[in-house]
PDB file of N, CA, C and O in Angstrom, chain B, residues numbered from 101:
ATOM      1  N   MET B 101      -5.521  -3.293 -10.822  1.00  0.00           N
ATOM      2  CA  MET B 101      -6.078  -2.452 -11.737  1.00  0.00           C
ATOM      3  C   MET B 101      -6.808  -1.432 -11.173  1.00  0.00           C
ATOM      4  O   MET B 101      -7.366  -1.634 -10.094  1.00  0.00           O
ATOM      5  N   VAL B 102      -6.911  -0.173 -11.830  1.00  0.00           N
ATOM      6  CA  VAL B 102      -7.869   0.784 -10.958  1.00  0.00           C
ATOM      7  C   VAL B 102      -9.131   0.870 -11.790  1.00  0.00           C
ATOM      8  O   VAL B 102      -9.045   0.932 -13.017  1.00  0.00           O
ATOM      9  N   HIS B 103     -10.259   0.877 -11.191  1.00  0.00           N
ATOM     10  CA  HIS B 103     -11.501   0.899 -11.638  1.00  0.00           C
ATOM     11  C   HIS B 103     -12.010   2.323 -11.533  1.00  0.00           C
ATOM     12  O   HIS B 103     -12.661   2.610 -10.528  1.00  0.00           O
ATOM     13  N   TRP B 104     -11.806   3.174 -12.381  1.00  0.00           N
ATOM     14  CA  TRP B 104     -12.035   4.746 -12.392  1.00  0.00           C
ATOM     15  C   TRP B 104     -13.404   4.872 -12.114  1.00  0.00           C
ATOM     16  O   TRP B 104     -13.671   5.815 -11.370  1.00  0.00           O
ATOM     17  N   LYS B 105     -14.521   4.064 -12.571  1.00  0.00           N
ATOM     18  CA  LYS B 105     -15.758   4.572 -12.057  1.00  0.00           C
ATOM     19  C   LYS B 105     -16.194   4.417 -10.755  1.00  0.00           C
ATOM     20  O   LYS B 105     -17.321   4.835 -10.487  1.00  0.00           O
ATOM     21  N   TYR B 106     -15.518   3.891  -9.881  1.00  0.00           N
ATOM     22  CA  TYR B 106     -15.717   3.925  -8.483  1.00  0.00           C
ATOM     23  C   TYR B 106     -14.901   5.052  -7.745  1.00  0.00           C
ATOM     24  O   TYR B 106     -14.998   5.180  -6.524  1.00  0.00           O
ATOM     25  N   MET B 107     -14.009   5.954  -8.589  1.00  0.00           N
ATOM     26  CA  MET B 107     -13.381   6.839  -7.941  1.00  0.00           C
ATOM     27  C   MET B 107     -14.113   8.263  -8.317  1.00  0.00           C
ATOM     28  O   MET B 107     -14.252   8.588  -9.496  1.00  0.00           O
ATOM     29  N   GLU B 108     -14.563   9.075  -7.251  1.00  0.00           N
ATOM     30  CA  GLU B 108     -15.373  10.026  -7.508  1.00  0.00           C
ATOM     31  C   GLU B 108     -14.556  11.443  -7.956  1.00  0.00           C
ATOM     32  O   GLU B 108     -15.097  12.382  -8.541  1.00  0.00           O
ATOM     33  N   HIS B 109     -13.350  11.396  -7.612  1.00  0.00           N
ATOM     34  CA  HIS B 109     -12.488  12.614  -7.732  1.00  0.00           C
ATOM     35  C   HIS B 109     -11.462  12.462  -8.921  1.00  0.00           C
ATOM     36  O   HIS B 109     -10.354  12.997  -8.952  1.00  0.00           O
ATOM     37  N   THR B 110     -11.951  11.732  -9.795  1.00  0.00           N
ATOM     38  CA  THR B 110     -10.753  11.259 -11.013  1.00  0.00           C
ATOM     39  C   THR B 110     -10.729  12.453 -12.117  1.00  0.00           C
ATOM     40  O   THR B 110     -11.737  12.991 -12.575  1.00  0.00           O
ATOM     41  N   LYS B 111      -9.531  12.731 -12.417  1.00  0.00           N
ATOM     42  CA  LYS B 111      -9.218  13.754 -13.325  1.00  0.00           C
ATOM     43  C   LYS B 111      -9.240  13.041 -14.853  1.00  0.00           C
ATOM     44  O   LYS B 111      -8.876  11.873 -14.988  1.00  0.00           O
ATOM     45  N   HIS B 112      -9.630  13.726 -15.813  1.00  0.00           N
ATOM     46  CA  HIS B 112      -9.764  13.366 -17.147  1.00  0.00           C
ATOM     47  C   HIS B 112      -8.401  13.146 -17.732  1.00  0.00           C
ATOM     48  O   HIS B 112      -8.307  12.308 -18.629  1.00  0.00           O
ATOM     49  N   ALA B 113      -7.316  13.806 -17.328  1.00  0.00           N
ATOM     50  CA  ALA B 113      -6.118  13.612 -17.976  1.00  0.00           C
ATOM     51  C   ALA B 113      -5.541  12.286 -17.597  1.00  0.00           C
ATOM     52  O   ALA B 113      -4.830  11.647 -18.373  1.00  0.00           O
ATOM     53  N   ALA B 114      -5.894  11.828 -16.243  1.00  0.00           N
ATOM     54  CA  ALA B 114      -5.058  10.564 -15.842  1.00  0.00           C
ATOM     55  C   ALA B 114      -5.703   9.252 -16.455  1.00  0.00           C
ATOM     56  O   ALA B 114      -5.090   8.212 -16.698  1.00  0.00           O
ATOM     57  N   ILE B 115      -7.079   9.495 -16.666  1.00  0.00           N
ATOM     58  CA  ILE B 115      -7.951   8.526 -17.364  1.00  0.00           C
ATOM     59  C   ILE B 115      -7.457   8.268 -18.883  1.00  0.00           C
ATOM     60  O   ILE B 115      -7.285   7.166 -19.403  1.00  0.00           O
ATOM     61  N   GLU B 116      -7.289   9.409 -19.411  1.00  0.00           N
ATOM     62  CA  GLU B 116      -6.890   9.524 -20.810  1.00  0.00           C
ATOM     63  C   GLU B 116      -5.311   8.914 -21.165  1.00  0.00           C
ATOM     64  O   GLU B 116      -4.940   8.165 -22.068  1.00  0.00           O
ATOM     65  N   ARG B 117      -4.633   9.510 -20.156  1.00  0.00           N
ATOM     66  CA  ARG B 117      -3.007   9.201 -20.485  1.00  0.00           C
ATOM     67  C   ARG B 117      -2.358   8.059 -19.716  1.00  0.00           C
ATOM     68  O   ARG B 117      -1.251   7.620 -20.031  1.00  0.00           O
ATOM     69  N   ILE B 118      -3.129   7.554 -18.619  1.00  0.00           N
ATOM     70  CA  ILE B 118      -2.360   6.367 -18.005  1.00  0.00           C
ATOM     71  C   ILE B 118      -2.961   5.076 -18.186  1.00  0.00           C
ATOM     72  O   ILE B 118      -4.174   5.080 -17.978  1.00  0.00           O
ATOM     73  N   GLU B 119      -2.477   4.007 -18.502  1.00  0.00           N
ATOM     74  CA  GLU B 119      -3.208   2.641 -18.564  1.00  0.00           C
ATOM     75  C   GLU B 119      -2.424   1.627 -17.882  1.00  0.00           C
ATOM     76  O   GLU B 119      -1.228   1.702 -17.601  1.00  0.00           O
ATOM     77  N   THR B 120      -3.248   0.641 -17.637  1.00  0.00           N
ATOM     78  CA  THR B 120      -2.626  -0.696 -17.107  1.00  0.00           C
ATOM     79  C   THR B 120      -2.974  -1.855 -18.240  1.00  0.00           C
ATOM     80  O   THR B 120      -4.065  -1.969 -18.799  1.00  0.00           O
ATOM     81  N   ASN B 121      -2.082  -2.497 -18.408  1.00  0.00           N
ATOM     82  CA  ASN B 121      -2.163  -3.696 -19.526  1.00  0.00           C
ATOM     83  C   ASN B 121      -1.198  -4.732 -18.907  1.00  0.00           C
ATOM     84  O   ASN B 121      -0.017  -4.438 -18.722  1.00  0.00           O
ATOM     85  N   PRO B 122      -1.735  -6.023 -18.567  1.00  0.00           N
ATOM     86  CA  PRO B 122      -0.944  -7.146 -18.077  1.00  0.00           C
ATOM     87  C   PRO B 122       0.168  -7.360 -19.043  1.00  0.00           C
ATOM     88  O   PRO B 122       1.224  -7.864 -18.660  1.00  0.00           O
ATOM     89  N   LYS B 123      -0.014  -7.009 -20.244  1.00  0.00           N
ATOM     90  CA  LYS B 123       1.171  -7.365 -21.241  1.00  0.00           C
ATOM     91  C   LYS B 123       2.390  -6.286 -21.320  1.00  0.00           C
ATOM     92  O   LYS B 123       3.452  -6.519 -21.897  1.00  0.00           O
ATOM     93  N   ILE B 124       2.154  -5.379 -20.821  1.00  0.00           N
ATOM     94  CA  ILE B 124       2.947  -4.096 -20.619  1.00  0.00           C
ATOM     95  C   ILE B 124       3.519  -4.060 -19.080  1.00  0.00           C
ATOM     96  O   ILE B 124       2.761  -3.791 -18.147  1.00  0.00           O
ATOM     97  N   LEU B 125       4.810  -4.327 -18.896  1.00  0.00           N
ATOM     98  CA  LEU B 125       5.292  -4.147 -17.678  1.00  0.00           C
ATOM     99  C   LEU B 125       4.668  -4.902 -16.523  1.00  0.00           C
ATOM    100  O   LEU B 125       4.839  -4.528 -15.362  1.00  0.00           O
ATOM    101  N   LEU B 126       3.913  -6.009 -16.852  1.00  0.00           N
ATOM    102  CA  LEU B 126       3.234  -6.893 -15.874  1.00  0.00           C
ATOM    103  C   LEU B 126       2.005  -6.014 -15.267  1.00  0.00           C
ATOM    104  O   LEU B 126       1.650  -6.136 -14.095  1.00  0.00           O
ATOM    105  N   GLY B 127       1.454  -5.205 -16.095  1.00  0.00           N
ATOM    106  CA  GLY B 127       0.397  -4.523 -15.529  1.00  0.00           C
ATOM    107  C   GLY B 127       0.718  -3.286 -14.754  1.00  0.00           C
ATOM    108  O   GLY B 127      -0.195  -2.698 -14.173  1.00  0.00           O
ATOM    109  N   LYS B 128       1.794  -2.902 -14.709  1.00  0.00           N
ATOM    110  CA  LYS B 128       2.115  -1.602 -13.923  1.00  0.00           C
ATOM    111  C   LYS B 128       1.342  -0.391 -14.624  1.00  0.00           C
ATOM    112  O   LYS B 128       0.998  -0.508 -15.800  1.00  0.00           O
ATOM    113  N   PRO B 129       1.126   0.538 -14.046  1.00  0.00           N
ATOM    114  CA  PRO B 129       0.515   1.568 -14.633  1.00  0.00           C
ATOM    115  C   PRO B 129       1.523   2.429 -15.406  1.00  0.00           C
ATOM    116  O   PRO B 129       2.540   2.826 -14.839  1.00  0.00           O
ATOM    117  N   VAL B 130       1.270   2.719 -16.656  1.00  0.00           N
ATOM    118  CA  VAL B 130       2.393   3.434 -17.782  1.00  0.00           C
ATOM    119  C   VAL B 130       1.587   4.493 -18.328  1.00  0.00           C
ATOM    120  O   VAL B 130       0.360   4.576 -18.286  1.00  0.00           O
ATOM    121  N   VAL B 131       2.531   5.416 -18.922  1.00  0.00           N
ATOM    122  CA  VAL B 131       1.842   6.499 -19.793  1.00  0.00           C
ATOM    123  C   VAL B 131       1.583   5.755 -21.072  1.00  0.00           C
ATOM    124  O   VAL B 131       2.455   5.076 -21.615  1.00  0.00           O
ATOM    125  N   LYS B 132       0.305   5.904 -21.563  1.00  0.00           N
ATOM    126  CA  LYS B 132      -0.111   5.423 -22.663  1.00  0.00           C
ATOM    127  C   LYS B 132       0.674   5.410 -23.781  1.00  0.00           C
ATOM    128  O   LYS B 132       1.255   6.456 -24.071  1.00  0.00           O
ATOM    129  N   GLY B 133       0.821   4.369 -24.523  1.00  0.00           N
ATOM    130  CA  GLY B 133       1.678   4.391 -25.888  1.00  0.00           C
ATOM    131  C   GLY B 133       3.284   4.219 -25.372  1.00  0.00           C
ATOM    132  O   GLY B 133       4.138   4.143 -26.256  1.00  0.00           O
ATOM    133  N   THR B 134       3.651   4.165 -24.138  1.00  0.00           N
ATOM    134  CA  THR B 134       4.992   4.084 -23.675  1.00  0.00           C
ATOM    135  C   THR B 134       5.242   2.971 -22.873  1.00  0.00           C
ATOM    136  O   THR B 134       4.322   2.204 -22.586  1.00  0.00           O
ATOM    137  N   ARG B 135       6.310   2.808 -22.504  1.00  0.00           N
ATOM    138  CA  ARG B 135       6.619   1.718 -21.481  1.00  0.00           C
ATOM    139  C   ARG B 135       7.301   2.370 -20.330  1.00  0.00           C
ATOM    140  O   ARG B 135       8.135   1.788 -19.637  1.00  0.00           O
ATOM    141  N   VAL B 136       6.893   3.673 -20.142  1.00  0.00           N
ATOM    142  CA  VAL B 136       7.430   4.593 -18.989  1.00  0.00           C
ATOM    143  C   VAL B 136       6.359   4.421 -17.800  1.00  0.00           C
ATOM    144  O   VAL B 136       5.215   4.843 -17.969  1.00  0.00           O
ATOM    145  N   PRO B 137       6.738   3.795 -16.593  1.00  0.00           N
ATOM    146  CA  PRO B 137       5.936   3.469 -15.511  1.00  0.00           C
ATOM    147  C   PRO B 137       5.700   4.889 -14.815  1.00  0.00           C
ATOM    148  O   PRO B 137       6.566   5.757 -14.712  1.00  0.00           O
ATOM    149  N   VAL B 138       4.263   4.990 -14.312  1.00  0.00           N
ATOM    150  CA  VAL B 138       4.073   6.002 -13.374  1.00  0.00           C
ATOM    151  C   VAL B 138       5.113   6.174 -12.143  1.00  0.00           C
ATOM    152  O   VAL B 138       5.557   7.265 -11.786  1.00  0.00           O
ATOM    153  N   SER B 139       5.416   4.996 -11.581  1.00  0.00           N
ATOM    154  CA  SER B 139       6.292   4.914 -10.390  1.00  0.00           C
ATOM    155  C   SER B 139       7.747   5.506 -10.839  1.00  0.00           C
ATOM    156  O   SER B 139       8.474   6.005  -9.980  1.00  0.00           O
ATOM    157  N   LEU B 140       8.086   5.450 -11.980  1.00  0.00           N
ATOM    158  CA  LEU B 140       9.321   5.970 -12.431  1.00  0.00           C
ATOM    159  C   LEU B 140       9.268   7.519 -12.637  1.00  0.00           C
ATOM    160  O   LEU B 140      10.310   8.170 -12.554  1.00  0.00           O
ATOM    161  N   ILE B 141       8.207   8.048 -12.874  1.00  0.00           N
ATOM    162  CA  ILE B 141       8.101   9.473 -13.161  1.00  0.00           C
ATOM    163  C   ILE B 141       7.999   9.981 -11.513  1.00  0.00           C
ATOM    164  O   ILE B 141       8.839  10.775 -11.090  1.00  0.00           O
ATOM    165  N   LEU B 142       7.062   9.535 -10.750  1.00  0.00           N
ATOM    166  CA  LEU B 142       7.117   9.801  -9.373  1.00  0.00           C
ATOM    167  C   LEU B 142       8.398   9.861  -8.721  1.00  0.00           C
ATOM    168  O   LEU B 142       8.734  10.824  -8.032  1.00  0.00           O
ATOM    169  N   ASN B 143       9.068   8.925  -8.911  1.00  0.00           N
ATOM    170  CA  ASN B 143      10.530   8.684  -8.237  1.00  0.00           C
ATOM    171  C   ASN B 143      11.497   9.836  -8.737  1.00  0.00           C
ATOM    172  O   ASN B 143      12.306  10.415  -8.011  1.00  0.00           O
ATOM    173  N   LEU B 144      11.293  10.082 -10.084  1.00  0.00           N
ATOM    174  CA  LEU B 144      12.115  11.228 -10.513  1.00  0.00           C
ATOM    175  C   LEU B 144      11.826  12.625  -9.713  1.00  0.00           C
ATOM    176  O   LEU B 144      12.664  13.367  -9.200  1.00  0.00           O
ATOM    177  N   LEU B 145      10.419  12.774  -9.752  1.00  0.00           N
ATOM    178  CA  LEU B 145       9.880  13.994  -9.278  1.00  0.00           C
ATOM    179  C   LEU B 145      10.597  14.058  -7.572  1.00  0.00           C
ATOM    180  O   LEU B 145      11.229  14.951  -7.009  1.00  0.00           O
ATOM    181  N   ALA B 146      10.275  13.045  -7.233  1.00  0.00           N
ATOM    182  CA  ALA B 146      10.768  12.927  -5.808  1.00  0.00           C
ATOM    183  C   ALA B 146      12.236  13.168  -5.444  1.00  0.00           C
ATOM    184  O   ALA B 146      12.643  13.475  -4.323  1.00  0.00           O
ATOM    185  N   HIS B 147      12.974  12.988  -6.545  1.00  0.00           N
ATOM    186  CA  HIS B 147      14.452  13.169  -6.460  1.00  0.00           C
ATOM    187  C   HIS B 147      14.964  14.435  -7.083  1.00  0.00           C
ATOM    188  O   HIS B 147      16.118  14.571  -7.489  1.00  0.00           O
ATOM    189  N   GLU B 148      13.955  15.423  -7.136  1.00  0.00           N
ATOM    190  CA  GLU B 148      14.098  16.701  -7.364  1.00  0.00           C
ATOM    191  C   GLU B 148      14.181  17.161  -8.927  1.00  0.00           C
ATOM    192  O   GLU B 148      14.541  18.278  -9.299  1.00  0.00           O
ATOM    193  N   TYR B 149      13.740  15.981  -9.847  1.00  0.00           N
ATOM    194  CA  TYR B 149      13.559  16.522 -11.106  1.00  0.00           C
ATOM    195  C   TYR B 149      12.344  17.468 -11.211  1.00  0.00           C
ATOM    196  O   TYR B 149      11.352  17.383 -10.487  1.00  0.00           O
ATOM    197  N   THR B 150      12.516  18.330 -12.136  1.00  0.00           N
ATOM    198  CA  THR B 150      11.236  19.140 -12.694  1.00  0.00           C
ATOM    199  C   THR B 150      10.547  18.471 -13.580  1.00  0.00           C
ATOM    200  O   THR B 150      11.054  17.504 -14.149  1.00  0.00           O
ATOM    201  N   PRO B 151       9.253  18.888 -13.842  1.00  0.00           N
ATOM    202  CA  PRO B 151       8.549  18.037 -14.804  1.00  0.00           C
ATOM    203  C   PRO B 151       9.287  18.272 -16.210  1.00  0.00           C
ATOM    204  O   PRO B 151       9.421  17.359 -17.025  1.00  0.00           O
ATOM    205  N   GLN B 152       9.672  19.347 -16.385  1.00  0.00           N
ATOM    206  CA  GLN B 152      10.517  19.687 -17.751  1.00  0.00           C
ATOM    207  C   GLN B 152      11.764  18.738 -17.815  1.00  0.00           C
ATOM    208  O   GLN B 152      12.169  18.420 -18.934  1.00  0.00           O
ATOM    209  N   ARG B 153      12.404  18.261 -16.698  1.00  0.00           N
ATOM    210  CA  ARG B 153      13.663  17.750 -16.807  1.00  0.00           C
ATOM    211  C   ARG B 153      13.220  16.151 -17.191  1.00  0.00           C
ATOM    212  O   ARG B 153      13.851  15.405 -17.940  1.00  0.00           O
ATOM    213  N   VAL B 154      12.126  15.875 -16.562  1.00  0.00           N
ATOM    214  CA  VAL B 154      11.586  14.367 -16.731  1.00  0.00           C
ATOM    215  C   VAL B 154      11.325  14.328 -18.325  1.00  0.00           C
ATOM    216  O   VAL B 154      11.488  13.259 -18.913  1.00  0.00           O
ATOM    217  N   VAL B 155      10.945  15.415 -18.986  1.00  0.00           N
ATOM    218  CA  VAL B 155      10.530  15.426 -20.329  1.00  0.00           C
ATOM    219  C   VAL B 155      11.740  15.162 -21.056  1.00  0.00           C
ATOM    220  O   VAL B 155      11.864  14.276 -21.901  1.00  0.00           O
ATOM    221  N   GLU B 156      12.702  16.037 -20.659  1.00  0.00           N
ATOM    222  CA  GLU B 156      13.912  15.928 -21.417  1.00  0.00           C
ATOM    223  C   GLU B 156      14.742  14.655 -21.369  1.00  0.00           C
ATOM    224  O   GLU B 156      15.512  14.336 -22.275  1.00  0.00           O
ATOM    225  N   ALA B 157      14.548  13.957 -20.282  1.00  0.00           N
ATOM    226  CA  ALA B 157      15.249  12.758 -19.942  1.00  0.00           C
ATOM    227  C   ALA B 157      14.445  11.569 -20.631  1.00  0.00           C
ATOM    228  O   ALA B 157      15.069  10.595 -21.051  1.00  0.00           O
ATOM    229  N   TYR B 158      13.001  11.650 -20.752  1.00  0.00           N
ATOM    230  CA  TYR B 158      12.251  10.881 -21.625  1.00  0.00           C
ATOM    231  C   TYR B 158      11.229  11.478 -22.630  1.00  0.00           C
ATOM    232  O   TYR B 158      10.036  11.673 -22.398  1.00  0.00           O
ATOM    233  N   PRO B 159      11.952  11.760 -23.885  1.00  0.00           N
ATOM    234  CA  PRO B 159      11.183  12.797 -24.705  1.00  0.00           C
ATOM    235  C   PRO B 159      10.168  12.128 -25.432  1.00  0.00           C
ATOM    236  O   PRO B 159       9.664  12.710 -26.393  1.00  0.00           O
ATOM    237  N   GLN B 160       9.743  10.836 -25.074  1.00  0.00           N
ATOM    238  CA  GLN B 160       8.420  10.428 -25.649  1.00  0.00           C
ATOM    239  C   GLN B 160       7.203  10.885 -24.687  1.00  0.00           C
ATOM    240  O   GLN B 160       6.018  10.624 -24.894  1.00  0.00           O
ATOM    241  N   LEU B 161       7.726  11.623 -23.588  1.00  0.00           N
ATOM    242  CA  LEU B 161       6.610  12.016 -22.683  1.00  0.00           C
ATOM    243  C   LEU B 161       6.428  13.547 -22.826  1.00  0.00           C
ATOM    244  O   LEU B 161       7.314  14.272 -23.278  1.00  0.00           O
ATOM    245  N   THR B 162       5.409  13.920 -22.476  1.00  0.00           N
ATOM    246  CA  THR B 162       4.998  15.482 -22.350  1.00  0.00           C
ATOM    247  C   THR B 162       4.690  15.835 -21.217  1.00  0.00           C
ATOM    248  O   THR B 162       4.387  14.975 -20.391  1.00  0.00           O
ATOM    249  N   ILE B 163       4.686  17.248 -20.870  1.00  0.00           N
ATOM    250  CA  ILE B 163       4.415  17.688 -19.558  1.00  0.00           C
ATOM    251  C   ILE B 163       2.995  17.373 -18.963  1.00  0.00           C
ATOM    252  O   ILE B 163       2.687  17.270 -17.776  1.00  0.00           O
ATOM    253  N   GLU B 164       2.177  17.241 -20.118  1.00  0.00           N
ATOM    254  CA  GLU B 164       0.655  16.695 -19.588  1.00  0.00           C
ATOM    255  C   GLU B 164       0.904  15.116 -19.222  1.00  0.00           C
ATOM    256  O   GLU B 164       0.059  14.669 -18.446  1.00  0.00           O
ATOM    257  N   ASP B 165       1.744  14.350 -19.574  1.00  0.00           N
ATOM    258  CA  ASP B 165       2.056  13.166 -19.135  1.00  0.00           C
ATOM    259  C   ASP B 165       2.294  13.085 -17.819  1.00  0.00           C
ATOM    260  O   ASP B 165       1.616  12.402 -17.052  1.00  0.00           O
ATOM    261  N   VAL B 166       3.374  13.853 -17.456  1.00  0.00           N
ATOM    262  CA  VAL B 166       3.798  14.033 -16.080  1.00  0.00           C
ATOM    263  C   VAL B 166       2.805  14.534 -15.166  1.00  0.00           C
ATOM    264  O   VAL B 166       2.629  14.062 -14.042  1.00  0.00           O
ATOM    265  N   ARG B 167       2.225  15.393 -15.607  1.00  0.00           N
ATOM    266  CA  ARG B 167       0.858  15.912 -14.665  1.00  0.00           C
ATOM    267  C   ARG B 167      -0.249  14.753 -14.605  1.00  0.00           C
ATOM    268  O   ARG B 167      -0.912  14.619 -13.576  1.00  0.00           O
ATOM    269  N   ALA B 168      -0.415  14.049 -15.534  1.00  0.00           N
ATOM    270  CA  ALA B 168      -1.348  12.756 -15.301  1.00  0.00           C
ATOM    271  C   ALA B 168      -0.846  11.703 -14.419  1.00  0.00           C
ATOM    272  O   ALA B 168      -1.589  11.071 -13.668  1.00  0.00           O
ATOM    273  N   ALA B 169       0.414  11.514 -14.509  1.00  0.00           N
ATOM    274  CA  ALA B 169       1.151  10.518 -13.533  1.00  0.00           C
ATOM    275  C   ALA B 169       0.897  11.182 -11.978  1.00  0.00           C
ATOM    276  O   ALA B 169       0.550  10.404 -11.090  1.00  0.00           O
ATOM    277  N   ILE B 170       1.045  12.393 -11.714  1.00  0.00           N
ATOM    278  CA  ILE B 170       0.735  12.926 -10.537  1.00  0.00           C
ATOM    279  C   ILE B 170      -0.651  12.797 -10.073  1.00  0.00           C
ATOM    280  O   ILE B 170      -0.886  12.549  -8.891  1.00  0.00           O
ATOM    281  N   GLU B 171      -1.690  12.972 -11.045  1.00  0.00           N
ATOM    282  CA  GLU B 171      -3.149  13.047 -10.883  1.00  0.00           C
ATOM    283  C   GLU B 171      -3.429  11.474 -10.644  1.00  0.00           C
ATOM    284  O   GLU B 171      -4.310  11.168  -9.841  1.00  0.00           O
ATOM    285  N   TYR B 172      -2.799  10.601 -11.229  1.00  0.00           N
ATOM    286  CA  TYR B 172      -3.029   9.184 -10.925  1.00  0.00           C
ATOM    287  C   TYR B 172      -2.833   8.717  -9.526  1.00  0.00           C
ATOM    288  O   TYR B 172      -3.655   8.058  -8.888  1.00  0.00           O
ATOM    289  N   ALA B 173      -1.472   9.187  -9.037  1.00  0.00           N
ATOM    290  CA  ALA B 173      -1.054   8.772  -7.826  1.00  0.00           C
ATOM    291  C   ALA B 173      -1.816   9.486  -6.702  1.00  0.00           C
ATOM    292  O   ALA B 173      -1.994   9.051  -5.564  1.00  0.00           O
ATOM    293  N   SER B 174      -2.286  10.796  -7.270  1.00  0.00           N
ATOM    294  CA  SER B 174      -3.115  11.550  -6.162  1.00  0.00           C
ATOM    295  C   SER B 174      -4.743  10.685  -5.941  1.00  0.00           C
ATOM    296  O   SER B 174      -5.297  10.636  -4.842  1.00  0.00           O
ATOM    297  N   VAL B 175      -5.155  10.237  -6.839  1.00  0.00           N
ATOM    298  CA  VAL B 175      -6.342   9.475  -6.942  1.00  0.00           C
ATOM    299  C   VAL B 175      -6.152   8.151  -6.230  1.00  0.00           C
ATOM    300  O   VAL B 175      -7.037   7.808  -5.446  1.00  0.00           O
ATOM    301  N   LEU B 176      -5.179   7.428  -6.398  1.00  0.00           N
ATOM    302  CA  LEU B 176      -4.664   6.309  -5.638  1.00  0.00           C
ATOM    303  C   LEU B 176      -4.818   6.478  -4.046  1.00  0.00           C
ATOM    304  O   LEU B 176      -5.443   5.796  -3.235  1.00  0.00           O
ATOM    305  N   ALA B 177      -4.015   7.644  -3.884  1.00  0.00           N
ATOM    306  CA  ALA B 177      -3.652   8.069  -2.339  1.00  0.00           C
ATOM    307  C   ALA B 177      -5.064   8.366  -1.746  1.00  0.00           C
ATOM    308  O   ALA B 177      -5.306   8.077  -0.574  1.00  0.00           O
ATOM    309  N   ASP B 178      -5.979   8.934  -2.541  1.00  0.00           N
ATOM    310  CA  ASP B 178      -7.193   9.330  -1.881  1.00  0.00           C
ATOM    311  C   ASP B 178      -8.258   8.362  -2.126  1.00  0.00           C
ATOM    312  O   ASP B 178      -9.399   8.670  -1.782  1.00  0.00           O
ATOM    313  N   PHE B 179      -8.007   7.094  -2.742  1.00  0.00           N
ATOM    314  CA  PHE B 179      -9.168   6.122  -2.930  1.00  0.00           C
ATOM    315  C   PHE B 179      -9.268   5.381  -1.436  1.00  0.00           C
ATOM    316  O   PHE B 179      -8.339   4.992  -0.727  1.00  0.00           O
ATOM    317  N   LYS B 180     -10.732   5.314  -1.192  1.00  0.00           N
ATOM    318  CA  LYS B 180     -11.341   4.474  -0.050  1.00  0.00           C
ATOM    319  C   LYS B 180     -12.094   3.482  -0.604  1.00  0.00           C
ATOM    320  O   LYS B 180     -13.128   3.807  -1.188  1.00  0.00           O
ATOM    321  N   GLU B 181     -11.736   2.185  -0.526  1.00  0.00           N
ATOM    322  CA  GLU B 181     -12.712   0.959  -0.893  1.00  0.00           C
ATOM    323  C   GLU B 181     -13.780   0.812   0.218  1.00  0.00           C
ATOM    324  O   GLU B 181     -13.518   0.690   1.415  1.00  0.00           O
ATOM    325  N   MET B 182     -15.040   0.840  -0.339  1.00  0.00           N
ATOM    326  CA  MET B 182     -16.226   0.477   0.402  1.00  0.00           C
ATOM    327  C   MET B 182     -16.285  -1.057   0.385  1.00  0.00           C
ATOM    328  O   MET B 182     -16.187  -1.742  -0.633  1.00  0.00           O
ATOM    329  N   VAL B 183     -16.453  -1.503   1.610  1.00  0.00           N
ATOM    330  CA  VAL B 183     -16.706  -3.080   1.881  1.00  0.00           C
ATOM    331  C   VAL B 183     -18.063  -3.191   2.405  1.00  0.00           C
ATOM    332  O   VAL B 183     -18.313  -2.828   3.554  1.00  0.00           O
ATOM    333  N   TYR B 184     -18.938  -3.661   1.643  1.00  0.00           N
ATOM    334  CA  TYR B 184     -20.287  -3.985   1.961  1.00  0.00           C
ATOM    335  C   TYR B 184     -20.539  -5.395   2.618  1.00  0.00           C
ATOM    336  O   TYR B 184     -20.225  -6.431   2.032  1.00  0.00           O
ATOM    337  N   ALA B 185     -21.040  -5.382   3.689  1.00  0.00           N
ATOM    338  CA  ALA B 185     -21.389  -6.765   4.540  1.00  0.00           C
ATOM    339  C   ALA B 185     -22.822  -7.271   3.990  1.00  0.00           C
ATOM    340  O   ALA B 185     -23.335  -8.291   4.450  1.00  0.00           O
TER     341      ALA B 185
END
């Protein structure tokens, strides 16, 4: 689970649109109100889908949802956990 309060560079769209819930897809990050995982969106984008094409393939999504998935991944990629001894 991502603890947003510990991430300084968090974007509001990702916080508002992406959720993790152990009862939905075993806690994988998904677009809120859907069962569409962030990983699926990123995979489609990596395979040359445009954000518009993602929305066409998954009409329950919006362009803002796709952007939020990208922002979410960006925050995770940039996250550095601090370990205090």
